[in-house]
N, C-alpha and C positions, 0 to 999 in steps of 0.2 A: 524680364527685367521689371523692375517695380516703376510704377509711375509716379509723379511728385505729389498725387493727391493723396497717397497712403502716407507718405512721409509727413505731409502737412497736418492729416489726422493725427497722426501719433505725436507730433509737437504739440496741438492743441491740447491732447490729453495731458503730457507731460507738464503744461504751464498750468492746467487746471489742477493737478496735484500740488504744485508748489502754492497756488492761491489758497487751496484749501488748508495746507499746513499753516500759511500765516494768519488765515481765518481763525484756525484752532488757537495759535497763539494770542491772538487779540481776545477770544472769547475767555480763554484761559486767564490772561491777564485781568481782564474785567472782573471774573470771578474773585480772584484773589484781592483786588481792590474792595470787592463787597465785603470779603471777610476782615481786612484791614480796618474799614470802617465800623466795624463793630466796636473796636476798641474807645474811640472817642464817643460813639455813642453810648457805651457802659459809663463811661466819665459823666457825660451830661445827664443820662437816667439817674446816676446815684445822687448828683446834685440837686436834680428836681426831687428826687425822693426824700433828701434832707429837708428841703424848703417845705415839703409837705408835713414832714414830721415836727418842724418848727412852727408851721401854720396852726398845729393842734392847740396850743396856748391861744390862739386869738379865734377860735370858733371853728376850727377846721374837723372833719368828721371822716370816718370810715370810707365814705364815698369817695372822697378825693383819691385814697390808695387805689381803690378799684378802678377808676378812671385813669391813674397814673398806669397801673398794669396794663390795661387797654391799649393806651398809647404807645408805650415801651414795647409791649409783645407785638404791635403792628409794625414798628420801625425794625426791630431785631428780626421778626419772620420774613419780611421782605429782603433785608440783607443776607441772612442765612439761606434762604431759598433760592434766591437769585445767585448766592455763591455756589451752593452746589449745582445749580442747573449750567451756570456757564464754565465752571471747571470740568463738566462731564464726570461729575462723580459717580460711582456706582450706585449710589442712593436714588439718583434721579433716572437710571436706565430703565426701570419699569415705567410703563404707561400710567397705570394705575396711581402710584406714587407721585409721578408728575403732574397729571391731572388732579389729583387730590390735594397736592399743594398748592396748585394754582387756585382751586376753589376755596381753600382754607385762606388764601391772602385776600381773595374777593370778597369772601364772608366777614373776615375780620376787619377789612378796610370799611365795608358798609355799616357795620356795628360802630366803628369808630366815627363815621359821617354821622350817625344817628345820634351819637353821643356829643359830637362837637355843635350839631344843631341845636340841642337843648343846652350846652354850655352858652351858645351865642344869645340865646332869648334870655339866660339869666345874667349875662353880662351887660346886655343892652338895659335890663333893668336897673342893675347896679350902677351903670354909668348914667342912667337918666336919658339914654338916647331914644328920642321920639320921633325921628325921621322914619323915613321908608328904609325898610330892612336891606334893600340893595345898595343904599348909601353907607351902610354899616359894612358892606363887603369890600369897599374901597381901602378900609384899614389893613397895613399890611400884616397885623397880627391875627386878622380874621381871613383873609384870602390864602395866606400861606399855609395856614393849617388844613384848609379845604385841599390845596393843591397837593399836599401829601396824601389824602385819601384818595384823590382821583388817580394820581400817579399808581398808587398801590393797586387799585382796581385794573388799570391798563398792564401792569406789569403781571399781575395775576392771569389776564388773559393771553399775554404773551406766553408765560410759562405752559399755560394749557396748549396751545398751539403746538404743533409738532414742526420740530425744524426742517 
C-alpha cells in the first residue's frame, strides 16, 4: 500500500509543471510584446531620420546620421534579441548565439554611452551650462538617455545568464 508522502510528491510535481507552463506563456507573451514594440520604434526612428535630413539645411552633417544609426540599432537590437530570447526561438537555442547576442547588446550599449557622453559635452557648451555636470544629469532629456543605455547593459547580462 502506498503512503501519502508518495502521492504528495507526485502532486507537487504536477503543480510544478503547471507553473512552468504559465511561466512559458508569460515569457512568450513578453517576447511577442518586444516584437510588437518594434513597430512604434520604427515609426519614431523614421521621424528622427526625417528630422536629421531636414537639419542638413541648417548645418547638419553625416555624423548626425551615424549617431542616429547607433541609437536606433541599440533600441532595435535590444527589442529583437529580447523577443527571440523570450519566445524561445530556435535562433537562441545555441549557447554561443545567446552569449554572442548578449555581448553584442552590452557592446553596442557601451558605445552608445560613450557617444551620449560626447553629445552631453557638446550640448552643455551649446546651452551655455557652466554648472557642475551632475546638475546637468537632472534634466529629463539627459538622464532618460542614460537609463536606456544602462538598461541595455543589464538586459545583455540577463541574456548571457543561462536560465
